C-alpha positions as CSV (number, residue, x, y, z in Angstrom):
1,X,52.3,123.1,38.0
2,X,52.1,122.3,34.3
3,X,48.3,122.9,33.8
4,X,48.6,126.4,35.0
5,X,51.4,127.2,32.6
6,X,49.3,125.9,29.7
7,X,46.4,128.3,30.4
8,X,47.2,131.8,31.7
9,X,50.8,132.8,32.4
10,X,52.4,136.0,33.5
11,X,56.0,136.1,32.4
12,X,58.2,138.7,34.1
13,X,55.3,141.2,33.6
14,X,55.9,144.8,34.5
15,X,53.9,148.0,34.1
16,X,55.0,151.6,34.4
17,X,52.7,154.5,33.8
18,X,54.3,157.6,32.3
19,X,53.2,161.0,33.6
20,X,53.2,164.4,31.9
21,X,55.7,165.7,34.5
22,X,58.2,163.1,33.3
23,X,58.0,161.0,36.5
24,X,57.3,157.4,35.9
25,X,55.0,155.5,38.2
26,X,55.9,151.8,38.6
27,X,52.6,149.9,39.0
28,X,53.6,146.2,38.6
29,X,56.9,144.7,39.8
30,X,58.2,141.8,37.7
31,X,55.3,139.3,38.1
32,X,55.6,135.6,37.4
33,X,52.3,133.8,38.0
34,X,50.3,131.0,36.4
35,X,46.6,130.2,36.5
36,X,45.1,126.8,35.6
37,X,42.1,126.2,33.4
38,X,38.9,126.2,35.4
39,X,40.4,128.0,38.4
40,X,38.6,130.8,40.2
41,X,41.4,133.2,41.3
42,X,40.7,136.3,43.3
43,X,43.1,139.3,43.4
44,X,43.1,141.3,46.6
45,X,45.4,144.0,48.0
46,X,45.5,147.6,49.2
47,X,43.6,150.2,47.2
48,X,45.5,151.3,44.2
49,X,48.0,148.4,44.4
50,X,47.7,147.4,40.7
51,X,45.4,144.4,40.8
52,X,43.0,145.8,38.3
53,X,45.9,146.8,36.0
54,X,47.0,143.1,36.0
55,X,43.5,142.0,35.1
56,X,43.2,144.6,32.3
57,X,46.5,143.3,30.8
58,X,44.9,139.8,30.7
59,X,41.9,141.4,28.9
60,X,44.2,143.2,26.5
61,X,43.1,146.6,27.7
62,X,46.5,147.5,29.0
63,X,49.9,146.7,27.4
64,X,52.7,145.5,29.6
65,X,55.8,147.6,29.8
66,X,57.9,144.5,29.7
67,X,57.1,140.8,29.8
68,X,54.1,138.9,28.5
69,X,50.7,137.6,29.4
70,X,50.0,134.3,27.7
71,X,46.6,132.7,27.2
72,X,46.8,129.1,26.2
73,X,50.5,129.7,25.2
74,X,49.8,132.7,23.0
75,X,50.6,136.3,23.9
76,X,47.7,138.6,24.6
77,X,48.0,141.5,22.2
78,X,44.6,143.2,22.6
79,X,40.9,142.6,23.4
80,X,39.2,139.7,21.9
81,X,36.1,137.4,22.4
82,X,38.4,135.0,24.3
83,X,38.4,137.4,27.3
84,X,35.0,138.4,28.7
85,X,35.0,141.3,31.2
86,X,32.4,142.3,33.8
87,X,32.9,145.7,35.5
88,X,31.6,147.3,38.7
89,X,29.5,149.7,36.7
90,X,26.4,148.3,35.0
91,X,27.6,148.0,31.4
92,X,24.2,147.6,29.7
93,X,22.4,149.3,26.8
94,X,19.3,151.2,28.0
95,X,17.7,151.2,24.5
96,X,17.7,147.4,24.5
97,X,15.6,144.9,26.4
98,X,17.1,142.4,28.8
99,X,17.0,139.6,26.2
100,X,18.5,141.9,23.5
101,X,21.3,143.0,25.9
102,X,22.2,139.3,26.4
103,X,22.0,138.6,22.6
104,X,24.3,141.6,22.0
105,X,27.1,139.4,23.5
106,X,26.8,137.1,20.5
107,X,27.3,139.7,17.9
108,X,30.9,138.5,17.1
109,X,30.3,134.8,17.3
110,X,30.6,133.7,13.7
111,X,30.6,130.1,14.9
112,X,26.9,130.4,15.7
113,X,24.1,130.7,13.0
114,X,21.8,133.7,13.5
115,X,18.9,131.5,14.1
116,X,20.7,129.8,17.0
117,X,21.7,133.1,18.7
118,X,18.2,133.7,20.2
119,X,18.2,130.2,21.7
120,X,21.6,130.8,23.3
121,X,20.5,134.2,24.6
122,X,17.4,132.7,26.2
123,X,19.5,129.9,27.6
124,X,21.7,132.4,29.6
125,X,18.6,134.4,30.4
126,X,17.2,131.3,32.2
127,X,20.6,130.5,33.8
128,X,20.7,133.9,35.5
129,X,17.0,133.7,36.5
130,X,15.7,136.6,34.4
131,X,13.3,134.9,32.0
132,X,10.3,136.7,33.4
133,X,12.0,140.0,32.6
134,X,13.1,139.3,29.1
135,X,11.1,142.1,27.5
136,X,11.9,144.7,30.2
137,X,14.1,147.6,29.3
138,X,17.2,147.9,31.5
139,X,16.1,151.1,33.3
140,X,13.1,149.1,34.7
141,X,15.2,146.5,36.6
142,X,17.4,146.7,39.7
143,X,21.1,147.1,39.9
144,X,21.6,143.4,40.9
145,X,19.5,142.3,37.9
146,X,21.6,144.5,35.6
147,X,24.8,142.8,36.8
148,X,23.1,139.5,36.1
149,X,22.4,140.7,32.6
150,X,26.1,141.8,32.2
151,X,27.3,138.4,33.3
152,X,24.9,136.5,31.0
153,X,25.9,138.7,28.1
154,X,29.5,138.0,28.7
155,X,29.0,134.2,29.1
156,X,26.9,134.2,25.9
157,X,30.1,135.2,24.0
158,X,31.7,132.0,25.3
159,X,35.0,133.5,26.4
160,X,37.9,131.3,27.6
161,X,38.4,133.4,30.7
162,X,35.9,135.6,32.7
163,X,37.5,138.8,34.1
164,X,35.4,140.4,36.9
165,X,36.5,143.7,38.3
166,X,34.7,144.3,41.6
167,X,31.4,143.3,39.9
168,X,29.4,143.4,43.1
169,X,31.0,146.4,44.7
170,X,28.2,148.8,44.1
171,X,25.4,146.5,45.4
172,X,23.8,146.3,48.8
173,X,24.9,143.5,51.1
174,X,21.9,141.1,50.6
175,X,22.0,141.5,46.8
176,X,25.7,141.0,46.8
177,X,25.3,137.8,48.8
178,X,22.6,136.5,46.4
179,X,24.9,137.2,43.4
180,X,27.9,135.5,45.0
181,X,25.8,132.4,45.4
182,X,24.5,132.6,41.9
183,X,28.0,133.1,40.5
184,X,29.2,129.9,42.3
185,X,26.2,128.1,40.8
186,X,27.0,129.5,37.3
187,X,30.6,128.3,37.7
188,X,29.5,124.7,38.3
189,X,27.5,124.8,35.0
190,X,30.0,126.8,32.9
191,X,33.4,125.7,34.3
192,X,35.0,128.9,33.2
193,X,38.3,130.2,34.3
194,X,37.6,133.3,36.4
195,X,39.9,136.2,37.6
196,X,38.0,138.3,40.1
197,X,39.1,141.5,42.0
198,X,37.5,142.7,45.2
199,X,38.2,144.8,48.3
200,X,35.9,142.5,50.3
201,X,37.9,139.8,52.1
202,X,34.9,137.8,53.0
203,X,33.8,137.7,49.4
204,X,37.4,136.7,48.3
205,X,37.5,133.7,50.7
206,X,33.9,132.6,49.9
207,X,34.4,132.5,46.1
208,X,38.0,131.6,45.5
209,X,40.0,128.5,44.7
210,X,43.1,130.7,45.2
211,X,43.6,134.2,46.5
212,X,46.5,136.2,45.2
213,X,47.4,138.9,47.8
214,X,49.3,141.8,46.2
215,X,51.5,144.3,48.0
216,X,51.2,148.0,47.8
217,X,52.2,149.6,44.5
218,X,54.3,148.5,42.7
219,X,52.4,145.2,43.0
220,X,54.2,142.0,43.8
221,X,52.7,138.8,45.1
222,X,52.8,138.7,48.9
223,X,51.1,135.3,49.1
224,X,49.3,132.8,46.9
225,X,46.7,131.1,49.2
226,X,45.1,127.8,48.2
227,X,41.6,128.3,49.6
228,X,40.3,125.1,48.0
229,X,42.7,123.1,50.3
230,X,40.8,124.5,53.3
231,X,37.2,124.9,52.2
232,X,34.8,122.6,50.4
233,X,34.3,123.2,46.7
234,X,30.5,123.3,47.0
235,X,29.9,126.3,49.2
236,X,26.9,127.7,51.0
237,X,26.6,130.7,53.3
238,X,27.3,128.3,56.2
239,X,30.9,128.0,55.1
240,X,31.5,131.4,56.6
241,X,30.9,129.9,60.0
242,X,33.7,127.4,59.6
243,X,37.0,127.8,61.6
244,X,39.0,127.4,58.4
245,X,37.0,130.3,56.8
246,X,37.7,132.6,59.8
247,X,41.4,131.7,59.8
248,X,41.8,132.4,56.1
249,X,39.9,135.7,56.5
250,X,42.3,136.7,59.4
251,X,45.3,135.8,57.3
252,X,44.3,137.8,54.3
253,X,43.2,140.8,56.4
254,X,46.5,140.8,58.3
255,X,48.5,140.8,55.0
256,X,46.5,143.7,53.6
257,X,46.5,145.7,56.9
258,X,50.3,145.4,57.1
259,X,50.6,146.8,53.6
260,X,48.2,149.6,54.3
261,X,50.3,150.4,57.4
262,X,53.5,150.4,55.3
263,X,51.9,152.8,52.9
264,X,50.8,155.1,55.7
265,X,54.3,155.1,57.2
266,X,55.9,155.8,53.9
267,X,53.6,158.7,53.3
268,X,54.3,160.2,56.7
269,X,58.0,159.9,56.1
270,X,57.7,161.6,52.7
271,X,55.7,164.5,54.3
272,X,58.3,165.0,57.1
273,X,61.2,165.2,54.6
């Protein structure tokens, strides 16, 4: 599909980690994949399969061993404001208030006058529902609220792509659910391209336009699942009760379980040698 090639493209991408003992660890098999502008793509797979490494290469935090990551036709060569990242850990600054944390995301935006930066920061403060807490220091708010600060700060930088590495993984179930709904709401407003990793299959199906299921390391694409063909674009928690949701969940779980079983079998064979 042409629109995908125009936005993010992985061209014969590989990654090998070198160890001190001289044994190389292949992490990514040759990967060819494209993502269209405005898509919400979720990476899933067995633990340690390499999905986060793929995401970090989009962000310019890892360098491919061979191949390229292209963003709007240009090779990714390092971190930049075009790629905004939100991690599982709460990446906030405890010496700053909530508003100042969000404003910090604007520090490299030379396209915005200084006087305008406060307005933009307050805009994203409102969008994530934290206006009453603008003057609170980070250590006085909950973990879920800190993740909302991190998301708002990243969006304030106006990246082309939002990279989210298990951002809700450390949260309790109800907070996670609320932030999933809020993220879907933000996406309707912002229309950002999102790459999201998770171990939670329900979360993947609930959020995604597409789910990319990776194999065990070295990662290759087992299946590219078009969730948006099965589920409505505007989603509420009731979507999880639909037969299509349950079918997609079973499909993704089966693929991951088969890979986990393959890993276990391979490890047992290695131990018995």
